[in-house]
Residue, then its C-alpha position, 0 to 999 in steps of 0.5 A: m668853487s663852481y658857480l652857476g649864473i642863470i639868466v631869465g628874461v622876465p620875472a614870471e619865468a623866474r618863479s619856477l626857480a625862485e621861492h620869492s618874487i624877483t623883479n629887477d635886474e640885480p643878481v639874486r642868490l638862489q642857493e650855494g653856488v647858484m645865482l639868478c638874474v632877471s635881465g629883461v627882454g632882448p639880447r642887449r639886456a641878456g648880455q649885460a646880465s650875463r656879464a654881471l653874473f660873470g663879474k660876480g664869479a660865475t663859472a657857467l651860464l644858463s639861459w632859462g625861459s620860454a621860446g616860440g615854436l618854429s616846427p609843427k611838431l612842437f606844442p605849448g609846453s614842449l621843451i627845447l634843450p638845444k645842442t646849438i644856438i644860431a645867432s642873428n648874425r648866423s654865428v653858431y654856439h654850442v652848449d656844454t656836451s656833458w651838461h646837456e647829456s645829463l639834462c637829457n638823461r634826467l628829463k627823457g620820458q618826463v617831457d616832450l623833449h627836443t634837441e634841435p637848434l634854437a635861433e635868435s631874433s632881436t624882435v618878437v617873431r609874431t606870425p606863422a609866416e615869420k616863423a616859417i621864414l626863420s625856420q627855413q633860414t636857420g633850420a631851427i625849431g625854436v626862437d628866443m631873444e636872449s640865449a645867443a647873447v648869453a652864449a656869446v658871453a660864455r664863449e668870450e669868458g671860456v665858461p660852459f653854457m646851457a639853454v633850457r627853453a619851453v615853448a610858449d607859442a606854437m608855430d601856428t600862433t599869431i601874437p597880437k600886436s596889442t598884447l606886445n604893446a601892453f608889456d614892457e621889457f620886464g614883462r610888466l603889464n600896462f592895463l590901459k595900453l591893453i584896453q586901448g588895444f582891444v578897443q581898436h582890435p576887439t577880435e584880438l581878445f580871443a588870441l590873448l586868451r590862447i596866448g595866456r593858456d599856452y604861456q601857462a603850459a610853458q611855465k608848467t614845463l619849466a617848473l617840472v624841469a626845475r623839480l626834476t633837476g634842482r636849482d643847479l640844473l645838474f651843472p657838473q660841479e667838478r671840472 
């Protein structure tokens, strides 16, 4: 039986797929043939979650969540369905061709859709200058911290791979340090740290409001993709 394993960085990004809250890094069954694991942020955790899902019998892996924009043509809520993932060490991973084609055909005209490469970063790419440098180095239009690690496990195990990423911060957006410091690896907010950050840098409050609005745009896109494709994300069942 075919079995899809979905890796999501933080619980907020799993809400578009799961009817109930998922808060830990244990695989959770969504429906027959589909399991989801909230890995936590970063390549190491994403790789561990991918192996856990493969250990449960996954025959395909999918990276789901948000991304940073590296191109001025992308805006918050734009959807990246990359054909290739470029890892930090410049390894290149390809998504499954037929699966990618099915998703593009279903979603074309429904969302602002882009298929150019997605790059990996082991840390958050905060500023427009940092984003411009990564774009020049890789030719990618988006960046995340998990997809390359998922792709690497899929390649090792010889199973199909796909990435679905919605842009949460555009190329011209700077993510405040106070915001980053206030969240843990599972996206849980520490209000005390957030307040302390604003006391030290009060102008960052306006940037946080923008980040929150843009993140919601990304989540709306992910919810739309889930509604249009189903929880199996059009994964071809017959191989």
